[in-house]
N, C-alpha and C positions, 0 to 999 in steps of 0.2 A: 443786688438780689436779696441780701439780708433785709434791706430797708423795705422792699416790696413785700417780703414775707411778714415783716413786723406790722406793716400797715394792714395787710390782709387779716392777720390774727386779731388786731384791734377792732377792725370792722366786724369780724365774725363774733367777737365777744360782745360788742355792743348790740348786735342783731339778736343774739341768743338771750342776752339780758332783757332786751325790750320785749321779746316774745314771752319770756318767763313773767315779766311784770304784768303784761296785759292778759295773758291767758291762764295763769295758774289759779286765780280766784274762782274761775268758772269751769275748770277742768273737772269732769265727772269720771274719775277712774275708780270703778268698783273695787272693794277689798279683795274679791276673788281673783282679780287679775294679777299674775306674777310678772316679774321683770318690769316693774312699774316705771323705772327711770327711762327705759327705752320708749315706752308708750308715751310718757310725758313729752319726750323729745319730739317724736313724730307729731303729737298733738299741737305742741307749741308752734313748731315751724309751719305746719300746714295751715292752721287757723290764722296765725299772724300774717303769713304771706297773702292768703286769700281774702282776709277780712280787714285787718288793721292797716295794711299797706295800700289798700285800695287798688289792687291790681285789676285792670279792666279786662284782662284776657287770661283768666285763671286756667282755662283749658290748655293754652299754649305753654304756660308755666309748668303745668303737670306733665305735659308731653315731654318737655326737656328733662324734668326731674326724674321721671320714670325711666327714660332711656339710659341715663347714668353713663358709667364707664364700661364698655364691653369687656368681657373676660378674655383671657389669652387663648391662643390656639389650643384645641383639644386633640390630642394624639390618638384618642380612642374612638373618634367619630369621623365619618365623611360628612361634611356639611356643605350644602349647595343651595344657592338661591336660584329659584325658577319662577315661572309664571304658569298658573293654571288658567288658561285663557288670559283675561286681563288682571287676574288677582295675583299679587305677590305672595310667594310662599318660601319658606326655608325648610329644607329636608335634612333630617339628622339620621344617619344610618350607622349602626355599630360596625366597627371593623372586625369584630370577632367572627370567625367563620361559623356558618350554620349549615346543617344538612338539609333543612327544609325551609319553608317560607315563614317569615316572621309575621307577628301581628302588626297592624298599623294604627297609629293614634293621630287623629287630627286635633290640634289644640287651638281653641279660640280664646284669645286673651280678654281680660276685663278692661274696664275703663269707661263704662257707660256709653260705649259707642263713639266716644269723643277723644279719648287718649289711650295710651297703651300702644305697643308695637311689637313687631318681631324681636327687635333688639332688646326691648324692655324685659321680655320673657325668655331671653337666651339661656339663662342659667336653669330655669324651670324645665325647658324642653331638653336641654342636654342631660339633665338628671334623669328624666323619664326615659329617654332613649337608652342610656347606659345601664340604669338600674333594672330595667325590665326587658332589655335586649329587644327593643321594639324600634320600628321605623316611625319617627315622629315628624309630622308635618305641621309647622307653625303657620297659621293663616294670617296674612297681613291685610285683612279686609279694610276697605276704605272708611274713613272716619267722617262723622258729622262735626261741624256744620257744613264743611265743604261738600260732603256727599250726604244729603238728608236721609233720615230713616224712611223706609226700611232697607236702604242699600246694604247695610251691614249684614242683615239676615240673608239677603239675596247673594252676597258674595260668599258667605260661609256655606250656603246650600250649594252654590255652583262649584265651590272648591271640593266639597264632599263628593258630589256626583262625579266630578272629573277624576278624583283620586280613586274612587271605587271602580271606575271603568279602566283605569290604568294601573291598578295596584300591583299586578304581577310584574310590571316593568321595574318596580322598586323592591322586588323580592318579598312582596306582601301577599298573604292569603286574603283574597277579596271577601271571604266569609268571616274574617276576623278583623274587622275595622271598628275601632272605638272612637267616639267623639268625646271631647273633654273641654271644659271651660270653667273659668272662675268668675264669680260675681256676674256682671252682665255678659261675660263670655259663657257662663253657665246658662243664662237666658237663651243665648244664641244656640248653644248645644241642645237644649231642651226643645227649642222651636224647630231646629233642623231634624232632630229625631222624629218629631211629630209629622213633619212634612214628608219624611221618607217612608212612613208605614204602609202606604198604599201603592208604592212603586213596584211594578212587576218586572221591570227591565234590569233591576240590580239586586244583588244579595241583600239580605236584611243586615242592618247594623248589629254587631255583636254585643255592644254595650254602650252606655252613656255614663260619663263621670261629671257630676255637677258639684262644684266646689263653692260653698256658700253662695248659691245662686239667687238672683232676683227673679221671682216667678210670678208676681202679681202686682199690679198698680191700682188695685181697687180699694183695699182697706189698709190705711196707714195707722190703724189703731189696734192692731193685734198686740198680744202681750209683749212680744219682743220689741215692738216699736215703742211701747210705753216704758218698758224697763230700761232700754238702751238708747233712748233718744239723744242723750248727750255723750255717749261713749265713743271715743275715737275708734277708727278714723272716719267711719261712715255715720255721721250724725243724721238724725231723722230729717231735719230741714234740708240738709245737703242732698239727701237721697231724692227728695221730691223736686228740689231745684234742678239737679242734674237731669232727672227724668223728663222734666218739662222742657229743658233746653234740648235734650235729645230729640224730642218730638216737635221742637220748634214752636212751643206754645207760650202763651203769656204768663210771665212769672207772678203776676198780681194775684193769682189764685192759690199760691203756695200755702198761705195760712188757712184758707178755707178747706183745702184738701187734707191738711194735717189734722183737722178736727172732725171731718165728716166721712162717714161710710157712704159713698155715693153710688150705690147700686140702683139702676133704674127700676121702677116699680114692676115692670113686666118680667124682669130677670131676677127678682129678689129670691123667690123660692129656689130657683135653680142654683144661683151662686151661693146662697147661704148654706146650701147642702155641702158645698165644696170648701167654702171659706170660713165656716163657723168656728169660733174659738173652742167650741165643744170638741172639736177634732184634735185639739192640742192637749197633750197629757198635762194633768194638774200640776205636776212638779215644775213645769215651765211657766207657770203663771204667778206673778208676784202677788203678795197678799192684798195690795191695794189696787189690783187690776179691775178696771171698769170697762165692760164692752162698749165700743162706740155705738152711738145711735145712728140708725139709718134715716137719712133725710131725703126728701124728694129734691131732685135737681132743678135748677132753673134751666130754661131752654138753652141759654148761653153756656152755662157750665157743662151741661150734658154734651153739647157739641164739642167743647174743649176736651172733655174726658173720653170721648168716643174711642180714640185709638187705644186706650188702656184696656178695652174689652176684647181686643184682637189677640188671639193666642200667640201671635208672633211676638207681641210685647208682654203678654201675661200668659205663659204656657199653662199655668195652673188652672185656667178656666177653659181648657180644651174639652171637647165632647168626650163622653165616656167611651164611644166607639174607637176614638183615637188612643186614649190612655191605655185601653186594654191591649193594644197591639205593640206597645213600646218595648224596647229590649231591656235586658237585665241592666240594673242601675246601681251606681254608687253615689251616695249623697253625703257630703261633708257639711256639717253645721257647726257654728261656734256659739257658745253660751252668751257672749257679750257682743251680739251683732243684731242690728235691727232686722236683718233678713233671716234670722234663725227660724222663725215660724213659717216662712215660705217653704223652707226645706222640709219641715215637719209635716206640713199640710200636703205637700206633694208626695212625700213618703207614704202617707196614709192612702192617698188616692191610688197610687200605684199598687200598693199591697192589697187594697180592696178589690182590685181587678186582676189579681193573680200574678203581678209582675214581681220578680225576685229583686229585693232591694238589700244592698249592703250599706249600713249606716255607720258613719263615723262622727261622733260628737266630741268636739274639743271643749272640755269644761273650763279651761283657762284661755280659750281662744277668743279673738276679736276679729272683725272684718279686715281682711288683708294679711292675716297672720301667716298663712302659708306662703304667699308670694314674697313677703318681707323676709322669709327665712333664707332667701337667696341673695340678699344684698351684701352678704359677707358675714364672716363669723361674728364680728363684733355687734352687728345689728340684727342678728338672727334671733328667732324666738323658739324656745324648746317645744311649745305646742305646735308651731308650724312644721318643725322637723318631724314631729310625731305624725302629723297629718299627711305629709308627703310619703312617709314610710308606709302608711296605710293605703295610699293610692297606688304605690308601687306593688304592694302585696296583692291588691285587687287585680292589677294588670297581670301579674305573674300567675294568678289563679285561673285565668281564662284563656 
């Protein structure tokens, strides 16, 4: 046993040393980020695994890594695995007695529609349920590439409708259902909220919580993309690559999309009104920021980019009539995140249409900082803990 442990430690040491040797020279960790050693650790391991080791199926590696080791039994919650029609869900119900109905929270996990799981977000959902005395439903939507886009949206929408119809069976007030998601889970939450606005057979959603959401695939040259293109853990090139994989598109156009604002000519006036960097406060623009130039698309590139103009993929470009009907919203953004400006632009669109927005900006935060707060005390981030507290405070306020 001791020999096996010694071999494991040697292999681990060599692996980490190799990751440090290859990745440290190009690591872009801005001075404003605290707890830099932890960030370097995640950056080294992720980049080294996915790029230097030549892993052919990084999606499956990430699935395994995110699932991790499940936490121990929680004596404060009733936890049950169910199916809403064909969709796997896990329901967390506080054991504390209550005199009335609770609020319900549907959680859509992140992972670019390709990784992440109920198990990976176990700690997040337990925290939300206990800290806000809410019934939390973690939605295990089916993943790409096995189930191509937009299956993920369809599953989340179906799970939301099912839960709202049966909310009282779980002690939940159907008029107090909130949808929540992080990263691409935030995309799904925003898209589901938009799909629900015109339904007359169900109560209105009480709120939506969008945690550093991806909200548009039209302009990858916004200030946050330029400023944070090399900042862990969501690099600019990785964002575009995973997005194209999610849509099952040719990866040969990654470089072109990273340099071009590819709004079709007939939509430029409309989309520029919503996506213009002028809508982003000046304090979020680096001194060397240069707006991307709009180029006409070739017929081939236009066809490849077409899905990105669908509000299911890019909720930020939904029609004004839809935006105006959305529920109260909580948006969390991180300073060192390529997706920061998606959240800022959506915040402005919502507020311009009279939607109440609670905004939490983590000045020391990076993409994934909230989720990583739950990998354990040693690898948690102070900014992530702060963000989670703000989310819980918002839930407790409604």
